[in-house]
C-alpha positions as CSV (number, residue, x, y, z in Angstrom):
1,X,0.0,0.0,0.0
2,X,2.8,2.4,0.9
3,X,6.3,2.6,-0.5
4,X,7.5,1.4,2.9
5,X,5.8,0.0,5.9
6,X,5.4,2.7,8.7
7,X,7.6,2.0,11.8
8,X,5.1,3.3,14.3
9,X,1.3,3.4,14.8
10,X,-1.1,5.8,16.5
11,X,-4.7,4.6,17.3
12,X,-7.5,7.0,18.3
13,X,-10.5,4.9,19.2
14,X,-10.9,1.9,21.6
15,X,-11.8,-0.5,18.9
16,X,-8.8,0.5,16.7
17,X,-6.5,0.2,19.7
18,X,-7.8,-3.3,20.5
19,X,-7.3,-4.3,16.8
20,X,-3.8,-3.0,16.8
21,X,-3.0,-5.0,19.9
22,X,-4.5,-8.2,18.4
23,X,-2.5,-7.6,15.3
24,X,0.7,-7.7,17.5
25,X,1.4,-4.0,17.0
26,X,1.5,-2.9,20.6
27,X,5.3,-2.6,20.6
28,X,5.1,-0.2,17.6
29,X,2.4,1.9,19.2
30,X,3.4,5.4,20.3
31,X,0.1,7.1,21.0
32,X,-3.5,6.0,21.7
33,X,-6.6,7.6,23.1
34,X,-7.2,7.8,26.8
35,X,-10.5,5.8,26.7
36,X,-8.5,2.7,25.5
37,X,-6.4,3.0,28.7
38,X,-9.5,3.5,30.9
39,X,-11.3,0.4,29.4
40,X,-11.0,-2.4,32.0
41,X,-11.0,-5.2,29.4
42,X,-8.0,-7.5,29.8
43,X,-6.9,-6.9,26.3
44,X,-5.6,-3.5,27.4
45,X,-3.5,-4.7,30.3
46,X,-0.2,-4.5,28.6
47,X,-1.2,-1.2,27.0
48,X,-1.8,0.3,30.5
49,X,1.7,-0.8,31.6
50,X,3.3,0.9,28.6
51,X,1.3,4.1,29.2
52,X,2.3,4.0,32.8
53,X,6.0,4.0,31.8
54,X,5.3,6.6,29.1
55,X,6.3,4.3,26.2
56,X,2.9,5.2,24.9
57,X,1.1,8.6,25.4
58,X,-2.6,8.6,25.9
59,X,-3.9,11.9,27.2
60,X,-6.4,12.8,24.3
61,X,-9.4,11.5,22.4
62,X,-11.4,12.0,19.3
63,X,-13.9,14.1,21.2
64,X,-13.7,17.9,20.7
65,X,-12.2,18.4,24.2
66,X,-9.5,15.8,23.6
67,X,-8.3,16.7,20.1
68,X,-5.6,19.2,21.2
69,X,-4.1,16.6,23.6
70,X,-4.0,14.0,20.8
71,X,-2.0,16.4,18.6
72,X,0.4,17.3,21.4
73,X,1.0,13.6,22.2
74,X,1.7,12.8,18.5
75,X,4.0,15.8,18.0
76,X,5.9,15.0,21.2
77,X,6.5,11.4,20.2
78,X,7.4,12.4,16.7
79,X,10.0,14.8,18.0
80,X,11.5,12.0,20.2
81,X,11.6,9.5,17.3
82,X,13.4,11.9,15.0
83,X,15.8,13.0,17.7
84,X,16.8,9.3,17.9
85,X,17.7,9.7,14.2
86,X,19.7,12.8,14.8
87,X,17.0,15.2,13.5
88,X,15.7,18.1,15.5
89,X,12.2,18.7,14.1
90,X,11.9,22.0,15.9
91,X,14.5,23.4,13.5
92,X,12.8,22.4,10.2
93,X,10.3,24.5,8.3
94,X,8.3,21.5,7.2
95,X,8.8,17.7,7.5
96,X,6.8,15.0,5.7
97,X,6.3,12.2,8.3
98,X,6.2,8.9,6.4
99,X,7.1,6.4,9.1
100,X,4.1,6.9,11.4
101,X,0.6,5.7,10.5
102,X,-2.4,7.3,12.3
103,X,-5.7,5.5,12.5
104,X,-8.7,7.5,13.8
105,X,-12.4,6.9,14.4
106,X,-14.9,9.5,15.6
107,X,-17.5,12.0,14.4
108,X,-16.8,13.4,10.9
109,X,-16.3,16.9,12.2
110,X,-13.7,15.9,14.8
111,X,-11.7,13.4,12.8
112,X,-11.7,15.7,9.7
113,X,-10.4,18.5,11.9
114,X,-7.7,16.3,13.4
115,X,-6.7,15.1,9.9
116,X,-6.3,18.7,8.6
117,X,-4.3,19.7,11.6
118,X,-2.0,16.8,11.4
119,X,-1.5,16.7,7.6
120,X,-1.2,20.5,7.1
121,X,1.1,21.4,10.0
122,X,4.9,21.8,10.0
123,X,5.0,18.1,10.7
124,X,2.9,16.8,7.8
125,X,1.7,13.3,8.4
126,X,1.2,11.4,5.2
127,X,-0.4,8.2,6.4
128,X,-3.7,9.0,8.1
129,X,-6.6,6.7,7.9
130,X,-10.0,7.6,9.3
131,X,-13.4,6.1,9.8
132,X,-16.5,8.0,10.9
133,X,-18.6,4.9,10.9
134,X,-18.4,1.1,10.3
135,X,-21.9,0.0,9.7
136,X,-21.5,-3.7,9.0
137,X,-19.5,-6.7,9.9
138,X,-18.1,-6.8,6.3
139,X,-16.9,-3.2,6.6
140,X,-15.3,-4.2,9.9
141,X,-13.4,-7.0,8.2
142,X,-12.2,-4.5,5.6
143,X,-11.0,-2.1,8.3
144,X,-9.0,-4.9,10.0
145,X,-7.6,-5.8,6.6
146,X,-6.6,-2.2,5.9
147,X,-4.7,-1.9,9.2
148,X,-2.8,-5.2,8.6
149,X,-1.9,-4.2,5.1
150,X,-0.6,-0.8,6.1
151,X,1.4,-2.0,9.1
152,X,2.5,-5.4,8.0
153,X,2.3,-5.3,4.2
154,X,0.1,-8.4,4.2
155,X,-3.3,-9.7,5.2
156,X,-3.2,-10.9,8.8
157,X,-4.7,-14.3,9.5
158,X,-7.3,-12.7,11.7
159,X,-9.0,-11.3,8.6
160,X,-9.4,-14.8,7.3
161,X,-10.8,-16.0,10.6
162,X,-13.3,-13.1,10.7
163,X,-14.6,-14.2,7.3
164,X,-14.4,-17.9,7.8
165,X,-16.5,-18.0,11.0
166,X,-19.4,-16.5,9.0
167,X,-18.9,-19.0,6.2
168,X,-18.7,-21.8,8.8
169,X,-22.0,-20.8,10.5
170,X,-23.8,-20.4,7.2
171,X,-22.6,-23.9,6.0
172,X,-23.9,-25.6,9.1
173,X,-27.3,-23.8,8.9
174,X,-27.7,-24.2,5.2
175,X,-27.0,-27.9,5.5
176,X,-30.1,-28.5,7.6
177,X,-33.1,-26.8,6.0
178,X,-35.3,-28.4,8.7
179,X,-33.9,-25.9,11.3
180,X,-35.4,-22.4,10.9
181,X,-33.2,-19.4,11.1
182,X,-33.7,-17.8,14.5
183,X,-35.3,-14.4,14.8
184,X,-33.5,-11.8,17.0
185,X,-32.9,-8.1,17.5
186,X,-30.4,-5.9,19.2
187,X,-31.5,-3.4,21.9
188,X,-29.7,-0.5,23.5
189,X,-30.7,2.5,25.6
190,X,-30.2,6.2,24.7
191,X,-32.1,9.4,25.0
192,X,-34.2,8.0,27.9
193,X,-35.7,5.1,25.9
194,X,-35.0,1.7,24.6
195,X,-33.9,1.5,21.0
196,X,-33.5,-1.4,18.6
197,X,-30.9,-2.0,15.9
198,X,-31.5,-1.4,12.2
199,X,-29.6,-1.2,9.0
200,X,-26.3,0.6,9.7
201,X,-26.0,-0.8,13.2
202,X,-22.9,-3.0,13.6
203,X,-24.6,-5.2,16.2
204,X,-27.6,-5.6,13.9
205,X,-25.4,-6.8,11.0
206,X,-23.6,-9.2,13.4
207,X,-26.9,-11.0,14.1
208,X,-27.2,-11.7,10.4
209,X,-23.5,-12.7,10.1
210,X,-24.3,-15.2,12.9
211,X,-27.1,-16.7,10.8
212,X,-30.0,-15.0,12.5
213,X,-32.8,-12.8,11.1
214,X,-33.1,-9.3,12.5
215,X,-36.7,-8.5,12.9
216,X,-36.2,-4.8,13.4
217,X,-34.8,-3.9,10.0
218,X,-36.7,-0.9,8.7
219,X,-35.3,1.2,5.8
220,X,-37.5,4.2,6.8
221,X,-35.9,4.4,10.3
222,X,-32.4,5.4,11.6
223,X,-29.8,2.9,12.5
224,X,-31.2,2.6,16.0
225,X,-34.8,3.7,16.8
226,X,-37.5,3.4,19.4
227,X,-39.7,0.4,18.7
228,X,-42.7,-1.2,20.3
229,X,-41.0,-4.1,21.9
230,X,-44.2,-5.7,23.3
231,X,-45.6,-5.7,19.8
232,X,-42.4,-7.3,18.4
233,X,-42.7,-10.1,20.9
234,X,-46.5,-10.4,20.2
235,X,-45.9,-10.7,16.5
236,X,-42.8,-12.9,16.5
237,X,-43.2,-15.0,19.7
238,X,-41.1,-15.6,22.8
239,X,-38.6,-17.6,20.8
240,X,-37.0,-14.3,19.7
241,X,-33.5,-13.7,21.1
242,X,-32.7,-10.2,22.3
243,X,-29.1,-9.1,22.3
244,X,-28.6,-6.5,24.9
245,X,-26.0,-3.7,24.7
246,X,-23.5,-3.9,27.5
247,X,-24.2,-0.3,28.7
248,X,-27.9,-1.1,28.9
249,X,-27.2,-4.4,30.7
250,X,-25.0,-2.6,33.2
251,X,-27.7,-0.2,34.3
252,X,-30.3,-1.8,36.6
253,X,-32.9,0.9,35.9
254,X,-32.6,0.5,32.1
255,X,-32.8,-3.3,32.5
256,X,-36.0,-2.9,34.6
257,X,-37.4,-0.9,31.7
258,X,-36.5,-3.7,29.3
259,X,-38.0,-6.4,31.5
260,X,-41.2,-4.5,32.0
261,X,-41.5,-4.1,28.2
262,X,-41.4,-7.9,28.0
263,X,-44.3,-8.2,30.4
264,X,-42.8,-11.1,32.4
265,X,-42.5,-13.3,29.3
266,X,-39.7,-15.8,29.1
267,X,-37.5,-14.3,26.4
268,X,-33.8,-15.1,26.1
269,X,-31.6,-12.0,26.8
270,X,-28.0,-12.2,25.8
271,X,-25.6,-9.5,27.0
272,X,-22.9,-8.4,24.5
273,X,-19.4,-7.9,25.6
274,X,-18.6,-4.2,24.9
275,X,-15.7,-5.0,22.5
276,X,-17.9,-7.3,20.4
277,X,-20.0,-4.3,19.3
278,X,-17.0,-2.2,18.4
279,X,-14.5,-1.6,15.6
280,X,-12.2,-4.5,16.4
281,X,-11.3,-8.1,15.8
282,X,-13.2,-9.1,19.0
283,X,-16.4,-8.7,17.0
284,X,-15.9,-12.1,15.4
285,X,-16.1,-13.6,18.9
286,X,-19.4,-11.8,19.2
287,X,-20.6,-13.3,16.0
288,X,-19.7,-16.8,17.2
289,X,-21.3,-16.1,20.6
290,X,-24.5,-14.9,18.9
291,X,-24.6,-18.1,16.8
292,X,-24.2,-20.1,20.0
293,X,-27.0,-18.2,21.7
294,X,-29.4,-18.8,18.7
295,X,-28.5,-22.4,17.7
296,X,-26.9,-24.3,20.5
297,X,-30.2,-26.1,21.2
298,X,-30.6,-27.2,17.6
299,X,-26.9,-28.1,17.1
300,X,-25.7,-29.1,20.6
301,X,-22.6,-30.8,19.1
302,X,-21.6,-27.8,16.9
303,X,-22.3,-24.6,18.8
304,X,-20.7,-25.7,22.0
305,X,-18.0,-24.6,24.4
306,X,-18.2,-22.6,27.6
307,X,-21.8,-21.6,26.8
308,X,-23.4,-20.3,28.8
309,X,-20.9,-18.8,31.3
310,X,-22.3,-16.7,34.1
311,X,-20.4,-13.8,35.7
312,X,-21.1,-12.5,39.1
313,X,-21.5,-9.0,37.6
314,X,-24.4,-10.1,35.5
315,X,-28.1,-10.3,36.3
316,X,-29.5,-13.9,36.5
317,X,-31.6,-13.5,33.4
318,X,-28.8,-12.0,31.2
319,X,-26.5,-14.7,29.9
320,X,-23.0,-13.9,28.7
321,X,-22.0,-16.4,26.0
322,X,-18.3,-17.1,25.9
323,X,-16.5,-17.9,22.8
324,X,-15.8,-21.6,22.1
325,X,-13.3,-21.0,19.4
326,X,-12.8,-19.9,15.8
327,X,-12.9,-22.7,13.2
328,X,-11.4,-22.9,9.8
329,X,-9.8,-20.3,7.6
330,X,-10.7,-19.0,4.2
331,X,-8.6,-16.4,2.4
332,X,-10.5,-13.2,1.3
333,X,-9.4,-10.5,-1.1
334,X,-10.4,-7.1,0.2
335,X,-9.1,-3.7,-0.8
336,X,-7.9,-1.1,1.6
337,X,-10.2,1.8,1.8
338,X,-10.6,5.3,3.3
339,X,-6.9,6.0,2.8
340,X,-6.4,9.7,2.8
341,X,-3.2,11.3,1.7
342,X,-2.5,15.0,1.2
């Protein structure tokens, strides 16, 4: 993709940081966002150690209040890297920075501003990749492929795994037409009300990648929208699986609202790990977990593993499905995208 593979990586966005770690790029990371460090997921344990020893700086974010800190962190680490090469960047009029790749997610306004500031300053960064949204599991695979191509010069095996798990699930389900595809939907909570997933929602697309049928797809609505959940259950029955956003599942008041909307009916609720519904490789574990939640009864010898696994932090009626494993591999050809260069 580039004439040479960048030596260092910057990730702004928790999902991007997690992906970089899973691609074994932590030792090449120089800056990340502060929310990646604050996330208590074990995947970030080594990152926190490196931030603690200032091998990685992490004081900013892609939010408007954190943009300046991101730039300061990147400039500081760039100065240090070039000093190691005997170059004092403070004394140059302009320097094209080719050996640092910057990956950013956030709102269009903020990431575009950050892009302009970093590409048009005295230190002009030439390898900046930005995503304001990833609205499907396929797009997520492409993002992971892009990062691996940029930083490794090849497609990382994780890309194949993300693709092959979907193929594997589909092969199993397609081979037994006597088993109906399970209906399901994703639910979150925002603006003081329950909202369901729709076209453009990553979690919604993961349901379909896992072989399910999302019953809340509506082209006339936004990617999450307030829906009549009692009516959904009335129309589709209690066999529907509801995938619950982690933020919603963590809030007892919001969960009470969801339970009341079900009217005491026995409907399976599955809590999603926060990194599953994010811009990272962990989403493939979420796809597998969703498939286990929907089809372990029909295929007890296939969709198996540590399922279900209960955590003390979870409500009794919210099941956390753990990942049993990723099976098979199938090579995919996917082009890098959203590569911006001044």
